[in-house]
C-alpha positions in Angstrom: 49.7 16.7 -56.5 50.0 17.2 -52.8 46.7 18.9 -52.2 44.8 16.1 -54.0 46.6 13.4 -52.0 45.5 15.2 -48.9 42.0 15.3 -50.2 42.0 11.7 -51.1 43.2 10.6 -47.7 40.8 12.9 -45.9 37.8 11.6 -47.9 38.9 8.0 -47.4 39.4 8.5 -43.7 36.1 10.3 -43.4 34.1 7.8 -45.4 35.6 4.9 -43.5 34.4 6.0 -40.3 36.2 4.3 -37.6 33.8 6.6 -35.8 32.9 10.3 -35.5 34.4 13.5 -34.2 34.2 16.2 -31.6 34.3 19.2 -33.9 34.2 22.9 -32.9 33.0 23.9 -36.3 29.7 25.7 -36.2 26.9 24.7 -38.6 24.0 27.1 -39.1 20.6 25.6 -38.3 17.2 26.6 -39.4 14.6 27.7 -36.8 13.4 24.7 -34.7 9.6 24.2 -34.6 8.2 23.6 -31.2 6.5 20.2 -30.8 2.9 19.8 -29.7 2.2 18.8 -26.0 1.8 15.1 -25.2 4.7 14.0 -27.4 4.5 10.4 -28.6 7.9 8.9 -29.1 6.7 5.7 -30.9 4.6 7.8 -33.3 7.6 10.0 -33.8 9.6 7.0 -35.1 7.1 6.6 -37.9 7.5 10.3 -38.7 11.3 9.8 -39.1 10.7 6.9 -41.5 8.2 9.0 -43.5 10.7 11.8 -43.7 13.1 9.7 -45.7 13.4 11.5 -49.0 12.2 9.8 -52.1 14.2 12.0 -54.5 16.0 9.7 -56.9 18.7 12.1 -58.0 20.4 15.3 -56.7 23.2 17.5 -58.0 24.7 20.6 -56.5 27.7 22.9 -56.7 29.9 22.4 -53.7 32.4 24.5 -51.8 34.7 22.0 -50.1 36.8 22.6 -47.0 39.1 19.8 -45.7 41.2 19.6 -42.5 43.7 16.7 -42.3 45.6 16.9 -39.1 47.3 20.3 -39.2 46.7 20.8 -42.9 43.8 22.4 -44.6 42.4 22.6 -48.2 39.7 24.7 -49.8 38.3 23.9 -53.3 35.2 23.9 -55.4 33.5 20.9 -56.8 30.2 19.1 -57.7 28.2 16.6 -55.7 26.0 14.2 -57.7 23.9 11.4 -56.4 21.5 8.8 -57.8 19.7 6.7 -55.2 20.9 3.1 -54.8 23.4 3.7 -57.6 26.1 6.2 -57.1 27.6 9.1 -55.0 30.1 11.3 -56.9 32.1 14.1 -55.4 34.2 15.9 -58.1 36.9 18.4 -57.1 38.1 21.2 -59.4 40.9 23.7 -59.4 40.9 26.7 -61.8 37.9 25.2 -63.5 39.5 21.8 -64.2 38.6 18.5 -62.5 41.6 17.2 -60.6 40.0 14.4 -58.6 36.9 12.4 -58.1 35.5 10.2 -55.4 32.8 7.7 -56.5 30.9 5.3 -54.3 28.7 2.6 -56.0 27.0 -0.4 -54.3 29.9 -2.6 -55.3 33.1 -0.5 -54.8 34.9 2.7 -54.0 36.6 4.5 -56.9 39.1 7.3 -56.3 40.6 9.1 -59.3 43.6 11.4 -59.2 43.6 13.1 -62.6 46.7 15.3 -61.9 48.9 12.3 -61.3 46.9 10.0 -63.6 46.3 7.3 -61.0 43.3 5.7 -59.4 42.1 3.3 -56.7 39.3 0.9 -57.3 38.4 -1.4 -54.4 35.4 -3.4 -53.1 34.2 -2.4 -49.6 35.5 -5.6 -48.1 39.0 -4.5 -49.0 38.8 -1.1 -47.4 39.6 -2.0 -43.8 38.3 1.2 -42.2 34.9 0.9 -43.9 34.7 -2.7 -42.9 35.7 -1.9 -39.3 33.0 0.7 -39.0 30.4 -1.6 -40.7 29.8 1.0 -43.3 28.7 -0.1 -46.8 27.2 1.8 -49.7 23.8 2.0 -48.0 25.2 3.6 -44.9 27.3 6.1 -46.9 24.3 6.9 -49.0 22.3 7.7 -45.9 25.0 10.0 -44.6 25.0 12.0 -47.8 21.2 12.0 -48.1 20.7 13.2 -44.5 18.9 10.0 -43.4 18.9 7.7 -40.3 20.2 4.2 -41.1 20.7 0.8 -39.6 24.0 -0.8 -40.6 23.5 -3.7 -43.0 19.9 -2.7 -43.8 19.2 -1.1 -47.3 16.2 1.0 -46.3 14.9 2.5 -43.1 11.6 0.8 -42.2 9.1 1.0 -39.4 10.3 -2.4 -38.3 14.0 -1.4 -38.3 13.1 1.7 -36.2 12.0 -0.6 -33.4 15.7 -1.3 -32.8 16.2 2.3 -31.7 15.8 3.6 -28.2 14.2 7.1 -28.5 14.5 9.8 -25.8 13.7 13.4 -25.7 16.5 15.9 -25.3 15.2 19.5 -25.3 14.2 20.4 -28.8 15.6 17.1 -30.2 14.9 13.4 -30.1 17.9 11.1 -29.8 17.6 7.8 -31.6 20.2 5.3 -30.2 21.0 2.1 -31.9 22.8 0.1 -29.2 22.6 -3.5 -30.4 25.4 -3.2 -33.0 28.3 -5.4 -31.8 31.2 -2.9 -31.7 29.8 0.6 -32.3 27.2 2.9 -30.9 25.1 4.8 -33.5 23.2 7.9 -32.3 21.0 10.1 -34.5 19.9 13.5 -33.2 16.6 14.6 -34.9 14.6 17.8 -34.6 11.5 17.1 -32.5 9.4 19.6 -34.4 9.8 18.2 -37.9 11.7 14.9 -37.8 14.7 16.2 -39.7 18.1 14.6 -39.0 20.4 17.1 -37.3 23.4 15.1 -36.3 24.8 11.5 -36.7 27.3 10.2 -34.2 29.2 6.9 -34.4 31.6 5.9 -31.6 33.3 2.8 -30.3 31.9 0.8 -27.4 35.4 0.1 -26.1 36.5 2.2 -23.2 40.1 2.5 -24.5 39.0 3.7 -28.0 38.2 7.5 -28.1 37.7 7.6 -31.9 34.4 9.3 -32.9 32.7 10.3 -36.1 30.1 13.0 -36.5 28.1 14.2 -39.5 26.3 17.5 -38.8 23.7 19.1 -41.1 22.4 22.7 -41.4 20.9 25.4 -43.5 18.0 23.3 -45.0 16.3 24.2 -48.2 13.5 22.8 -50.4 14.4 20.7 -53.5 11.5 19.3 -55.5 9.2 19.7 -52.4 11.7 17.8 -50.1 13.8 19.3 -47.4 17.6 18.9 -47.8 20.6 20.4 -46.0 23.0 22.8 -47.8 25.7 22.3 -45.1 27.2 18.9 -44.4 30.1 18.7 -42.0 31.8 15.3 -41.4 34.6 14.8 -38.9 36.7 12.1 -37.4 38.6 12.6 -34.1 40.6 10.4 -31.8 43.1 9.3 -34.5 46.8 9.3 -33.9 47.4 11.7 -36.8 44.8 14.2 -35.4 41.3 15.2 -36.6 40.0 15.0 -40.1 37.0 16.9 -41.4 35.1 17.5 -44.6 32.8 20.5 -44.9 30.5 20.8 -47.8 28.5 24.0 -48.6 26.0 23.2 -51.4 24.3 25.6 -53.8 22.2 25.3 -57.0 20.6 22.1 -55.8 18.4 20.4 -58.3 17.2 16.9 -59.2 18.7 16.7 -62.7 19.5 13.2 -64.0 21.4 14.5 -67.1 24.9 13.3 -66.1 27.1 10.2 -66.4 26.5 8.1 -63.3 29.6 6.0 -63.6 33.1 7.0 -64.5 35.3 5.2 -67.1 38.9 5.3 -66.1 41.5 5.9 -68.9 43.8 3.0 -69.7 46.6 5.6 -69.3 46.0 5.8 -65.6 47.9 3.7 -63.2 46.0 1.6 -60.6 47.1 2.0 -57.0 45.9 0.3 -53.8 44.1 2.0 -50.9 47.1 1.4 -48.7 49.4 3.1 -51.3 47.3 6.3 -51.2 47.1 6.3 -47.4 50.9 5.8 -47.1 51.4 8.6 -49.5 49.1 10.8 -47.4 51.0 10.0 -44.2 54.3 11.0 -45.7 53.1 14.5 -46.6 
């Protein structure tokens, strides 16, 4: 199914993150509270750590919009997450699931139900994830709207000392500059410590590839604040820009769902490269 192959390639490319994107897409933001005078940047770092959500599960209906170079796809789906265990994005057409992307701490699983094929690969075998130094913990932070340090499972006060913090109008920029190949920048709202934007880009002057993840339209879920808009984009690639836009609704903390997917023995296993080659030929 051509549309699912596009979806698979887009999600793989976006979740790889060779680095973020200059996107013109507009994401609605909530009103930004004004900070109190005498702003203390070091104390603010502790506030960002304290903001890290402690919800263990989250499910939501999702409207999915994908741009892959000059092609676009719109679909419905479901996002399900269990902290430190799994991230599932299920895509449906006409009420039927046609594809599923599943991240677990050990591997990436991509299921194409229309063509009865799947990809199962550890992170070390997914070159673009390895290049961007993105493992399950980093991907989890992106979907959970959290600041992260590559290679570190949890954001701690000690880890926050690696960030250079600087005020930028109504925001505070947290720059992680000591990673060997990439620059990680997190833009947070000064008034409440919420993460507004994540930027990852190469430190090489000849590499213009960038990845961005932008958040908006926050709501309350079980007393925690969570975005209902998540926009991920990659730019600077030879094949053009890729983007994934999720609009979430009916958010809740239900744990009544299967956290890991069993793949039918009737499905054919493919490699990541097979799927990406298939995408490039569309």
